[in-house]
LODO-280072 format. One line per field, with one value per residue: chain; residue in three letters; x, y, z of N, C-alpha, C in turn. Coordinates in steps of 0.05 Angstrom, whole numbers, plus 5000, padded with zeros to 4 digits. Layout:
cadena	A; ...
residuo	ALA; ...
n.xx	X; ...
n.yy	Y; ...
n.zz	Z; ...
ca.xx	X; ...
ca.yy	Y; ...
ca.zz	Z; ...
c.xx	X; ...
c.yy	Y; ...
c.zz	Z; ...
***
This chain:
cadena	A; A; A; A; A; A; A; A; A; A; A; A; A; A; A; A; A; A; A; A; A; A; A; A; A; A; A; A; A; A; A; A; A; A; A; A; A; A; A; A; A; A; A; A; A; A; A; A; A; A; A; A; A; A; A; A; A; A; A; A; A; A; A; A; A; A; A; A; A; A; A; A; A; A; A; A; A; A; A; A; A; A; A; A; A; A; A; A; A; A; A; A; A; A; A; A; A; A; A; A; A; A; A; A; A; A; A; A; A; A; A; A; A; A; A; A; A; A; A; A; A; A; A; A; A; A; A; A; A; A; A; A; A; A; A; A; A; A; A; A; A; A; A; A; A; A; A; A; A; A; A; A; A; A; A; A; A; A; A; A; A; A; A; A; A; A; A; A; A; A; A; A; A; A; A; A; A; A; A; A; A; A; A; A; A; A; A; A
residuo	MET; LEU; GLU; LYS; GLN; THR; ILE; GLU; LYS; GLN; ASN; GLY; PHE; ILE; GLU; VAL; LEU; SER; ASN; LYS; LYS; ALA; LYS; TYR; ILE; ILE; GLY; THR; SER; LEU; LEU; SER; VAL; ILE; GLY; ILE; VAL; LEU; PRO; ARG; ILE; PHE; HIS; VAL; LEU; ALA; GLY; ASN; SER; ALA; GLY; ALA; THR; PHE; LEU; PRO; MET; HIS; ILE; ALA; VAL; LEU; ILE; SER; ALA; LEU; ALA; PHE; GLY; ALA; ILE; SER; ALA; SER; ILE; VAL; ALA; GLY; SER; SER; VAL; ILE; PHE; SER; TYR; LEU; LEU; THR; GLY; MET; PRO; SER; ILE; ASP; ARG; LEU; PRO; TYR; MET; LEU; ILE; GLU; LEU; LEU; ILE; TYR; ALA; ILE; LEU; LEU; SER; LEU; PHE; ASN; LYS; LYS; PHE; ASN; SER; TYR; ILE; SER; LEU; ILE; ALA; THR; ILE; ILE; LEU; GLY; ARG; VAL; LEU; TYR; ALA; VAL; ILE; LEU; PHE; ILE; ALA; ILE; ASN; ILE; PHE; ALA; LEU; PRO; THR; TYR; GLY; ILE; SER; VAL; ILE; GLU; SER; ILE; LYS; VAL; GLY; LEU; PRO; GLY; LEU; ALA; ILE; GLN; LEU; MET; CYS; VAL; PRO; PHE; ILE; ALA; LYS; ILE; ILE; ASN; GLU; ARG; LEU; LYS; LEU; LYS; ASN; ASP
n.xx	5016; 5038; 5079; 5050; 5026; 5071; 5090; 5047; 5051; 5101; 5090; 5052; 5084; 5120; 5084; 5068; 5117; 5123; 5086; 5076; 5070; 5092; 5145; 5160; 5155; 5191; 5238; 5243; 5249; 5297; 5333; 5330; 5355; 5406; 5418; 5428; 5468; 5510; 5535; 5558; 5595; 5630; 5648; 5675; 5716; 5741; 5743; 5717; 5705; 5687; 5633; 5619; 5654; 5646; 5591; 5553; 5501; 5469; 5470; 5435; 5386; 5384; 5386; 5338; 5302; 5308; 5295; 5246; 5216; 5188; 5160; 5180; 5236; 5234; 5217; 5262; 5301; 5282; 5279; 5331; 5363; 5340; 5340; 5394; 5416; 5392; 5414; 5470; 5485; 5498; 5476; 5497; 5453; 5446; 5456; 5421; 5367; 5380; 5406; 5365; 5329; 5361; 5367; 5314; 5302; 5335; 5312; 5260; 5269; 5301; 5266; 5226; 5253; 5270; 5225; 5222; 5272; 5333; 5368; 5420; 5423; 5382; 5403; 5449; 5423; 5394; 5434; 5457; 5413; 5392; 5433; 5431; 5379; 5385; 5424; 5392; 5355; 5390; 5406; 5357; 5348; 5390; 5388; 5335; 5306; 5343; 5370; 5418; 5470; 5511; 5562; 5553; 5564; 5548; 5583; 5632; 5615; 5608; 5660; 5688; 5656; 5665; 5689; 5646; 5605; 5625; 5624; 5568; 5551; 5576; 5556; 5502; 5460; 5470; 5463; 5409; 5385; 5395; 5365; 5313; 5309; 5314; 5273; 5231; 5208; 5178; 5191; 5143
n.yy	4976; 5026; 5030; 5036; 5086; 5118; 5112; 5134; 5187; 5200; 5195; 5236; 5280; 5278; 5286; 5339; 5365; 5355; 5387; 5443; 5496; 5492; 5480; 5528; 5562; 5540; 5541; 5597; 5614; 5588; 5611; 5664; 5660; 5645; 5692; 5724; 5698; 5686; 5737; 5749; 5708; 5720; 5770; 5756; 5722; 5754; 5807; 5874; 5900; 5861; 5852; 5893; 5878; 5823; 5817; 5784; 5782; 5792; 5744; 5705; 5730; 5733; 5678; 5662; 5692; 5668; 5615; 5615; 5661; 5729; 5746; 5713; 5726; 5780; 5777; 5751; 5790; 5834; 5810; 5792; 5839; 5870; 5835; 5822; 5872; 5880; 5837; 5840; 5892; 5907; 5919; 5987; 6032; 6078; 6062; 6022; 6031; 6041; 5994; 5958; 5976; 5969; 5912; 5896; 5916; 5883; 5833; 5837; 5851; 5807; 5764; 5778; 5781; 5728; 5701; 5707; 5699; 5658; 5637; 5659; 5702; 5731; 5744; 5775; 5818; 5837; 5853; 5895; 5931; 5936; 5964; 6012; 6030; 6035; 6075; 6117; 6121; 6137; 6186; 6214; 6213; 6245; 6294; 6311; 6299; 6314; 6279; 6247; 6205; 6179; 6169; 6130; 6103; 6087; 6074; 6066; 6023; 5984; 5976; 5959; 5915; 5876; 5823; 5799; 5803; 5768; 5720; 5715; 5709; 5660; 5624; 5631; 5620; 5565; 5543; 5556; 5526; 5474; 5474; 5481; 5434; 5393; 5403; 5403; 5449; 5506; 5571; 5613
n.zz	5000; 5017; 4981; 4933; 4941; 4942; 4890; 4863; 4881; 4859; 4805; 4800; 4811; 4768; 4727; 4737; 4728; 4674; 4652; 4611; 4630; 4681; 4668; 4646; 4690; 4728; 4697; 4689; 4742; 4756; 4720; 4737; 4787; 4769; 4743; 4786; 4815; 4778; 4762; 4812; 4819; 4776; 4794; 4841; 4820; 4780; 4796; 4811; 4762; 4730; 4717; 4679; 4639; 4626; 4624; 4655; 4677; 4634; 4607; 4630; 4621; 4565; 4550; 4573; 4542; 4491; 4502; 4532; 4521; 4519; 4566; 4607; 4602; 4615; 4668; 4689; 4679; 4711; 4764; 4771; 4770; 4812; 4858; 4859; 4871; 4922; 4951; 4943; 4933; 4883; 4817; 4831; 4867; 4837; 4785; 4777; 4754; 4701; 4686; 4691; 4652; 4606; 4606; 4601; 4550; 4519; 4531; 4510; 4455; 4436; 4443; 4407; 4357; 4354; 4339; 4285; 4262; 4262; 4322; 4326; 4288; 4309; 4360; 4346; 4320; 4363; 4399; 4371; 4358; 4409; 4436; 4407; 4420; 4475; 4477; 4457; 4499; 4541; 4520; 4521; 4576; 4595; 4564; 4559; 4606; 4643; 4677; 4718; 4693; 4714; 4691; 4652; 4589; 4525; 4482; 4509; 4541; 4503; 4483; 4530; 4542; 4503; 4510; 4538; 4500; 4462; 4491; 4498; 4444; 4431; 4470; 4488; 4447; 4439; 4491; 4500; 4459; 4476; 4523; 4500; 4470; 4509; 4544; 4510; 4486; 4455; 4432; 4450
ca.xx	5000; 5055; 5093; 5031; 5023; 5096; 5090; 5027; 5063; 5123; 5077; 5040; 5106; 5130; 5063; 5070; 5142; 5120; 5068; 5090; 5071; 5111; 5171; 5166; 5158; 5216; 5260; 5246; 5260; 5326; 5349; 5331; 5376; 5431; 5422; 5438; 5492; 5532; 5551; 5573; 5618; 5649; 5661; 5694; 5738; 5754; 5743; 5693; 5698; 5679; 5606; 5620; 5670; 5635; 5562; 5542; 5472; 5456; 5469; 5410; 5363; 5384; 5378; 5309; 5288; 5308; 5282; 5220; 5201; 5190; 5151; 5200; 5260; 5229; 5218; 5290; 5314; 5274; 5286; 5361; 5373; 5330; 5350; 5423; 5421; 5385; 5432; 5499; 5491; 5505; 5488; 5492; 5426; 5446; 5457; 5400; 5345; 5391; 5411; 5339; 5319; 5378; 5361; 5287; 5304; 5346; 5292; 5238; 5279; 5309; 5242; 5212; 5270; 5272; 5201; 5225; 5299; 5346; 5377; 5445; 5416; 5366; 5421; 5465; 5405; 5387; 5457; 5460; 5390; 5390; 5452; 5421; 5356; 5396; 5436; 5370; 5345; 5409; 5404; 5333; 5352; 5409; 5382; 5307; 5298; 5366; 5377; 5447; 5474; 5533; 5584; 5546; 5569; 5543; 5607; 5651; 5606; 5613; 5689; 5694; 5641; 5670; 5691; 5619; 5590; 5635; 5613; 5540; 5548; 5585; 5543; 5473; 5442; 5475; 5449; 5379; 5378; 5395; 5341; 5289; 5308; 5311; 5246; 5212; 5195; 5178; 5189; 5117
ca.yy	5000; 5049; 5031; 5046; 5115; 5130; 5112; 5154; 5214; 5204; 5200; 5262; 5300; 5277; 5299; 5368; 5374; 5353; 5409; 5465; 5519; 5486; 5483; 5557; 5574; 5529; 5552; 5626; 5616; 5580; 5632; 5687; 5654; 5646; 5721; 5736; 5684; 5687; 5761; 5747; 5690; 5735; 5791; 5743; 5711; 5773; 5834; 5891; 5908; 5837; 5855; 5909; 5864; 5797; 5819; 5758; 5784; 5791; 5717; 5692; 5743; 5725; 5650; 5661; 5703; 5648; 5590; 5617; 5683; 5756; 5748; 5700; 5741; 5805; 5770; 5745; 5816; 5849; 5797; 5791; 5866; 5879; 5818; 5826; 5897; 5876; 5817; 5845; 5920; 5912; 5945; 6008; 6043; 6098; 6049; 6001; 6035; 6039; 5966; 5945; 5984; 5955; 5883; 5893; 5920; 5858; 5812; 5840; 5849; 5780; 5747; 5785; 5773; 5699; 5690; 5710; 5691; 5639; 5649; 5674; 5727; 5746; 5754; 5797; 5841; 5847; 5867; 5921; 5948; 5941; 5985; 6037; 6039; 6043; 6101; 6136; 6125; 6154; 6213; 6226; 6217; 6267; 6319; 6319; 6298; 6323; 6259; 6239; 6177; 6167; 6160; 6109; 6110; 6063; 6068; 6054; 5997; 5965; 5970; 5943; 5890; 5858; 5795; 5790; 5799; 5743; 5698; 5714; 5697; 5632; 5606; 5635; 5604; 5537; 5535; 5558; 5504; 5450; 5476; 5475; 5405; 5376; 5408; 5401; 5475; 5524; 5599; 5623
ca.zz	5000; 5019; 4955; 4913; 4946; 4935; 4861; 4854; 4886; 4840; 4779; 4801; 4809; 4741; 4711; 4741; 4715; 4645; 4644; 4598; 4648; 4703; 4657; 4643; 4717; 4739; 4681; 4695; 4769; 4756; 4706; 4755; 4806; 4754; 4738; 4810; 4824; 4758; 4765; 4837; 4813; 4760; 4810; 4859; 4805; 4763; 4807; 4809; 4735; 4714; 4706; 4654; 4619; 4617; 4622; 4664; 4682; 4608; 4597; 4639; 4608; 4537; 4549; 4579; 4519; 4470; 4511; 4544; 4511; 4529; 4594; 4624; 4602; 4630; 4697; 4696; 4680; 4735; 4789; 4773; 4777; 4838; 4879; 4860; 4887; 4950; 4964; 4940; 4929; 4855; 4810; 4851; 4865; 4816; 4759; 4777; 4734; 4674; 4681; 4688; 4625; 4586; 4605; 4590; 4521; 4507; 4535; 4491; 4427; 4429; 4441; 4382; 4334; 4353; 4326; 4256; 4253; 4279; 4347; 4322; 4276; 4329; 4381; 4335; 4316; 4390; 4410; 4356; 4362; 4437; 4442; 4396; 4437; 4501; 4472; 4456; 4527; 4556; 4509; 4532; 4605; 4599; 4551; 4562; 4634; 4658; 4697; 4718; 4683; 4730; 4675; 4634; 4561; 4508; 4467; 4528; 4550; 4481; 4483; 4554; 4542; 4480; 4518; 4545; 4475; 4450; 4507; 4491; 4417; 4431; 4489; 4493; 4429; 4444; 4516; 4495; 4442; 4493; 4540; 4484; 4462; 4532; 4555; 4488; 4486; 4432; 4442; 4442
c.xx	5017; 5071; 5076; 5028; 5048; 5098; 5071; 5038; 5084; 5111; 5064; 5061; 5117; 5110; 5064; 5095; 5140; 5100; 5084; 5092; 5091; 5140; 5179; 5171; 5185; 5240; 5265; 5258; 5290; 5343; 5350; 5353; 5403; 5438; 5432; 5466; 5516; 5548; 5568; 5598; 5639; 5663; 5681; 5719; 5754; 5754; 5717; 5685; 5689; 5651; 5605; 5635; 5657; 5605; 5547; 5511; 5456; 5451; 5443; 5386; 5361; 5376; 5348; 5293; 5286; 5293; 5253; 5204; 5203; 5182; 5171; 5226; 5257; 5229; 5246; 5305; 5308; 5283; 5317; 5372; 5365; 5341; 5381; 5430; 5415; 5404; 5462; 5505; 5499; 5482; 5482; 5464; 5424; 5444; 5434; 5378; 5355; 5396; 5385; 5328; 5335; 5370; 5333; 5286; 5314; 5325; 5270; 5247; 5286; 5285; 5227; 5227; 5270; 5247; 5204; 5252; 5311; 5359; 5402; 5439; 5400; 5383; 5438; 5447; 5398; 5410; 5460; 5438; 5386; 5409; 5443; 5398; 5366; 5410; 5414; 5359; 5364; 5408; 5380; 5336; 5369; 5397; 5353; 5299; 5320; 5373; 5406; 5449; 5498; 5555; 5578; 5550; 5565; 5568; 5628; 5642; 5609; 5642; 5696; 5681; 5645; 5674; 5663; 5602; 5599; 5624; 5583; 5536; 5556; 5567; 5513; 5456; 5445; 5461; 5419; 5370; 5376; 5371; 5316; 5287; 5302; 5283; 5224; 5194; 5196; 5177; 5163; 5116
c.yy	5025; 5052; 5043; 5076; 5130; 5133; 5132; 5182; 5220; 5210; 5227; 5284; 5301; 5290; 5329; 5379; 5373; 5374; 5432; 5489; 5516; 5489; 5512; 5570; 5565; 5541; 5582; 5630; 5609; 5601; 5658; 5683; 5656; 5676; 5735; 5724; 5687; 5713; 5760; 5730; 5706; 5757; 5779; 5734; 5733; 5802; 5850; 5899; 5884; 5839; 5871; 5895; 5839; 5796; 5794; 5760; 5782; 5762; 5703; 5704; 5734; 5696; 5648; 5671; 5682; 5623; 5593; 5641; 5709; 5758; 5736; 5717; 5768; 5800; 5765; 5772; 5831; 5836; 5796; 5818; 5873; 5862; 5819; 5851; 5892; 5857; 5825; 5875; 5927; 5904; 5966; 6020; 6064; 6085; 6029; 6007; 6032; 6010; 5951; 5951; 5969; 5926; 5878; 5897; 5894; 5835; 5813; 5837; 5821; 5761; 5753; 5776; 5743; 5686; 5690; 5699; 5670; 5653; 5666; 5701; 5744; 5759; 5777; 5821; 5854; 5863; 5894; 5940; 5955; 5963; 6012; 6048; 6048; 6070; 6123; 6142; 6142; 6182; 6228; 6232; 6241; 6293; 6328; 6320; 6308; 6305; 6252; 6210; 6164; 6155; 6137; 6119; 6085; 6055; 6054; 6026; 5975; 5956; 5952; 5916; 5871; 5829; 5783; 5785; 5773; 5719; 5694; 5700; 5668; 5614; 5607; 5618; 5574; 5528; 5535; 5534; 5478; 5451; 5469; 5446; 5388; 5379; 5407; 5426; 5488; 5552; 5610; 5653
c.zz	5000; 4993; 4934; 4917; 4937; 4904; 4850; 4858; 4865; 4812; 4778; 4798; 4781; 4722; 4713; 4726; 4684; 4635; 4634; 4617; 4671; 4693; 4654; 4671; 4729; 4724; 4687; 4722; 4770; 4742; 4722; 4776; 4793; 4749; 4762; 4818; 4804; 4760; 4791; 4833; 4797; 4776; 4829; 4844; 4790; 4772; 4801; 4780; 4718; 4703; 4680; 4632; 4608; 4615; 4631; 4669; 4656; 4599; 4605; 4625; 4579; 4533; 4553; 4555; 4496; 4478; 4519; 4534; 4527; 4558; 4613; 4625; 4617; 4660; 4706; 4698; 4706; 4761; 4792; 4782; 4806; 4861; 4881; 4876; 4916; 4965; 4964; 4937; 4901; 4837; 4831; 4847; 4843; 4789; 4756; 4756; 4706; 4666; 4676; 4660; 4603; 4583; 4594; 4560; 4508; 4509; 4514; 4462; 4419; 4426; 4415; 4358; 4332; 4341; 4296; 4245; 4271; 4302; 4344; 4309; 4295; 4351; 4370; 4331; 4343; 4402; 4397; 4362; 4391; 4446; 4431; 4413; 4464; 4499; 4471; 4483; 4543; 4546; 4520; 4561; 4611; 4589; 4554; 4591; 4653; 4682; 4696; 4708; 4695; 4712; 4656; 4605; 4545; 4493; 4485; 4537; 4528; 4481; 4506; 4553; 4519; 4488; 4525; 4520; 4461; 4464; 4500; 4464; 4416; 4447; 4489; 4473; 4434; 4469; 4513; 4478; 4458; 4511; 4524; 4477; 4486; 4544; 4535; 4487; 4459; 4444; 4431; 4443
***
């Protein structure tokens, strides 16, 4: 009798995990955690400038956009930035809104491009257009709203972040493909 109940519980758990909605929730949650932990690992291993150089928080958002879509990637972006700040103080409170906006731009663009193009073309288009839109937002923040940008420069961030962009292009589509294949997902 006890064995039968155990088997029924295991089957119920497996059924829940095979549910598409559960896969999205679990995947989004795990990528949110990765979006918090991965930058911390980079900072410990490579110093305080590692975030700007390797763009580790972007990785979780971009994988989520390719594997799970815009809503998941937006949740990963928001939770990663906010909880990372609350737990580690990074990004600084001054840079937090800009980082959040940047990651949301990437989440939405990559999700949209991925519906029409393969993941590599989508990622390249997102990186280019995302930087352009981010530059426009910084221009508006500075020139129209007279907000401080605390030394944020799109050109400088591209130069410093080239290693991170290379990592994104090499790893993100590959990891997202594995997730989609293993979980039998489609980016809706």
